[in-house]
LOKOL-729678 format. One line per field, with one value per residue (C-alpha): residue number from 1; x, y, z. Coordinates in Angstrom, 2 decimals. Layout:
REM residues N
nr NUM, ...
c1 X, ...
c2 Y, ...
c3 Z, ...
***
This chain:
REM residues 212
nr 1, 2, 3, 4, 5, 6, 7, 8, 9, 10, 11, 12, 13, 14, 15, 16, 17, 18, 19, 20, 21, 22, 23, 24, 25, 26, 27, 28, 29, 30, 31, 32, 33, 34, 35, 36, 37, 38, 39, 40, 41, 42, 43, 44, 45, 46, 47, 48, 49, 50, 51, 52, 53, 54, 55, 56, 57, 58, 59, 60, 61, 62, 63, 64, 65, 66, 67, 68, 69, 70, 71, 72, 73, 74, 75, 76, 77, 78, 79, 80, 81, 82, 83, 84, 85, 86, 87, 88, 89, 90, 91, 92, 93, 94, 95, 96, 97, 98, 99, 100, 101, 102, 103, 104, 105, 106, 107, 108, 109, 110, 111, 112, 113, 114, 115, 116, 117, 118, 119, 120, 121, 122, 123, 124, 125, 126, 127, 128, 129, 130, 131, 132, 133, 134, 135, 136, 137, 138, 139, 140, 141, 142, 143, 144, 145, 146, 147, 148, 149, 150, 151, 152, 153, 154, 155, 156, 157, 158, 159, 160, 161, 162, 163, 164, 165, 166, 167, 168, 169, 170, 171, 172, 173, 174, 175, 176, 177, 178, 179, 180, 181, 182, 183, 184, 185, 186, 187, 188, 189, 190, 191, 192, 193, 194, 195, 196, 197, 198, 199, 200, 201, 202, 203, 204, 205, 206, 207, 208, 209, 210, 211, 212
c1 5.15, 1.54, 0.95, 3.08, 2.75, -0.59, -4.31, -5.79, -3.24, -2.59, 0.28, 3.32, 1.65, -1.73, -3.11, -4.28, -2.34, -2.97, -6.20, -5.18, -4.90, -1.51, -0.53, -0.31, 3.04, 3.53, 7.21, 8.84, 11.23, 13.74, 17.49, 19.73, 20.70, 20.45, 17.17, 18.88, 20.47, 17.10, 15.56, 18.40, 18.26, 14.53, 15.00, 12.30, 11.63, 11.17, 12.48, 10.55, 10.02, 11.85, 8.51, 8.54, 12.09, 10.84, 8.14, 10.74, 12.88, 9.79, 8.79, 12.28, 12.67, 9.29, 9.85, 13.40, 12.09, 9.39, 11.94, 14.14, 11.31, 9.50, 11.05, 8.00, 8.28, 6.14, 3.05, 0.75, -1.10, 2.11, 3.41, 0.21, 0.48, 4.08, 3.19, 0.25, 2.53, 5.01, 2.38, 0.84, 3.64, 5.31, 6.40, 4.05, 5.52, 3.26, 3.61, 2.33, 2.23, -0.44, 0.74, -1.11, 1.44, 4.28, 2.30, 1.61, 5.12, 6.67, 3.97, 4.91, 8.55, 7.74, 5.45, 8.09, 10.28, 7.62, 6.50, 3.00, 2.50, -0.23, -0.76, -2.17, -2.88, -2.21, -0.43, -3.77, -5.15, -2.14, -2.41, -6.07, -5.35, -5.44, -2.12, -0.36, 0.38, 1.82, 3.89, 7.57, 8.63, 7.12, 7.99, 6.61, 6.65, 7.85, 5.54, 1.87, -1.43, -2.37, 0.20, 3.59, 6.29, 8.20, 4.99, 4.15, 7.55, 6.95, 3.53, 4.86, 7.68, 5.24, 3.22, 6.35, 6.39, 9.92, 8.96, 11.81, 10.98, 12.28, 11.56, 11.22, 10.86, 11.12, 12.46, 15.58, 16.63, 19.68, 18.02, 15.04, 17.28, 19.43, 16.33, 14.70, 17.86, 18.56, 15.09, 15.88, 14.85, 16.45, 16.85, 16.15, 15.93, 15.48, 13.24, 14.24, 16.02, 17.61, 15.30, 18.24, 18.89, 15.31, 15.43, 18.56, 16.91, 13.78, 15.91, 17.78, 14.48, 13.24, 16.52, 16.40, 12.89, 13.95, 16.74, 14.39
c2 -6.98, -7.34, -10.12, -12.99, -16.53, -17.20, -16.35, -16.14, -16.76, -15.79, -16.33, -14.07, -12.20, -12.17, -14.96, -18.45, -21.39, -24.54, -24.38, -22.44, -18.70, -17.34, -14.00, -11.19, -9.42, -5.81, -5.10, -2.27, -2.96, -5.43, -4.98, -8.01, -8.53, -11.65, -11.91, -11.73, -8.38, -7.07, -8.09, -6.56, -3.34, -2.96, -1.59, -3.80, -3.18, -6.85, -10.13, -11.77, -15.50, -17.66, -18.14, -14.40, -14.74, -17.47, -15.05, -12.32, -14.69, -15.78, -12.20, -11.16, -14.32, -13.80, -10.18, -10.83, -13.65, -11.41, -8.67, -11.22, -12.70, -9.47, -6.21, -4.37, -5.99, -3.37, -4.25, -6.45, -7.70, -8.78, -10.39, -12.43, -13.51, -14.62, -16.45, -18.22, -19.42, -20.74, -22.60, -24.39, -26.96, -26.26, -29.19, -29.83, -29.61, -31.13, -29.66, -31.67, -30.21, -30.03, -26.47, -24.09, -21.30, -23.59, -24.90, -21.43, -20.07, -22.94, -22.58, -18.93, -19.91, -22.66, -20.48, -17.74, -20.19, -20.47, -23.91, -25.25, -25.75, -27.95, -28.06, -30.77, -30.83, -34.58, -37.41, -39.14, -36.14, -36.18, -39.92, -39.45, -36.42, -36.45, -34.60, -37.71, -39.05, -35.75, -34.65, -33.98, -33.51, -33.91, -31.57, -33.07, -32.64, -35.64, -35.64, -35.32, -36.73, -39.95, -41.04, -39.47, -38.54, -41.81, -43.80, -41.69, -42.48, -46.21, -46.01, -44.31, -46.84, -49.72, -48.32, -48.14, -44.33, -43.01, -39.35, -37.21, -36.40, -33.53, -33.79, -30.67, -31.24, -29.59, -32.92, -33.65, -36.83, -38.46, -41.90, -40.68, -38.71, -41.76, -43.89, -41.42, -40.86, -44.59, -45.07, -42.53, -39.14, -36.25, -34.07, -33.85, -30.30, -29.26, -26.27, -23.51, -24.04, -21.76, -20.97, -21.22, -24.79, -25.81, -24.08, -26.04, -29.32, -28.50, -27.72, -31.00, -32.90, -31.38, -32.10, -35.70, -36.06, -34.75, -37.31, -40.16
c3 68.26, 69.26, 71.77, 73.01, 71.69, 73.30, 73.19, 69.67, 66.96, 63.37, 60.92, 60.64, 57.80, 59.50, 57.30, 58.24, 56.73, 58.72, 60.65, 63.79, 64.05, 65.11, 66.57, 64.02, 64.19, 63.20, 62.56, 60.65, 57.76, 59.26, 59.49, 58.89, 62.54, 64.69, 66.59, 69.98, 69.01, 67.88, 71.20, 73.25, 71.22, 71.71, 75.22, 76.70, 80.38, 81.20, 79.76, 76.97, 76.61, 74.12, 72.36, 71.67, 70.32, 67.96, 66.76, 66.19, 64.13, 62.19, 61.40, 60.30, 58.18, 56.52, 55.58, 54.38, 52.16, 50.74, 50.02, 48.26, 46.16, 45.31, 43.99, 45.35, 48.74, 50.44, 48.40, 50.55, 47.46, 45.74, 48.93, 49.19, 45.54, 46.00, 49.19, 47.55, 44.76, 47.31, 49.32, 46.33, 46.23, 49.57, 51.73, 54.65, 58.14, 60.81, 64.30, 67.27, 70.77, 73.46, 74.25, 71.91, 72.38, 71.32, 68.33, 67.05, 67.66, 65.69, 63.03, 62.55, 62.17, 59.65, 57.50, 57.47, 55.54, 52.83, 54.04, 54.72, 58.48, 59.92, 63.69, 65.94, 69.68, 69.92, 68.16, 67.68, 65.78, 63.46, 62.79, 61.81, 59.62, 55.80, 55.95, 57.28, 53.80, 52.58, 55.58, 54.82, 58.44, 61.91, 64.77, 67.95, 71.69, 73.68, 76.72, 75.75, 77.05, 75.30, 72.72, 73.51, 71.02, 71.24, 70.82, 67.77, 66.30, 66.91, 65.29, 62.16, 61.80, 62.28, 59.36, 57.23, 57.30, 57.64, 58.03, 59.44, 63.07, 65.18, 68.90, 71.06, 74.78, 78.17, 79.49, 77.41, 79.22, 77.67, 77.80, 75.76, 73.43, 72.65, 72.14, 69.76, 67.70, 67.52, 66.05, 63.33, 64.73, 62.88, 65.96, 69.69, 71.03, 74.64, 75.39, 75.17, 71.85, 69.27, 66.36, 63.95, 65.09, 64.35, 60.95, 59.99, 61.00, 58.98, 55.94, 56.43, 56.64, 53.37, 51.64, 52.87, 51.47, 48.08, 47.87, 48.65
***
């Protein structure tokens, strides 16, 4: 893996999907093992952050999806063609966090699922974005400068927008969790969180949107 979830960023496959560049990952042909086993087996001399674990999960998920969708999975040109086809009608997942490293780590995870990820540094930027009307799920931090996550949820509901919301926060207070869930939030995850848990919530959000 080249680089942690910081600095300049590029997508899991080295391409740009939603405005920001996310760290390019170089990983050999993946084996179907849980990310934590891969990390433990790597023999790293010092602990890695949970953002790096998210990037590992994203990379493994992406390459496994490309192997499944393409018989010639090692062809970069064919992988790009398959990915372009997926993204044409892919649900949009909007990621809101004032921490750039977190935005780009989650973006890598989302794009590895074949979804269109759009990132925003503030709730205000998201509310003013043309992607607002087409967003299938919002993943947002709770504590942010300006409009916080709960205020964003209130604003969306006031506009009659019942977009599935997943909160991720370093301050998982039970009072805020209960308040967010009571208002219809799909999930409330404390940092650090398991990548698999977030993936399941994203899939649930998309399924909910298809039913409505």
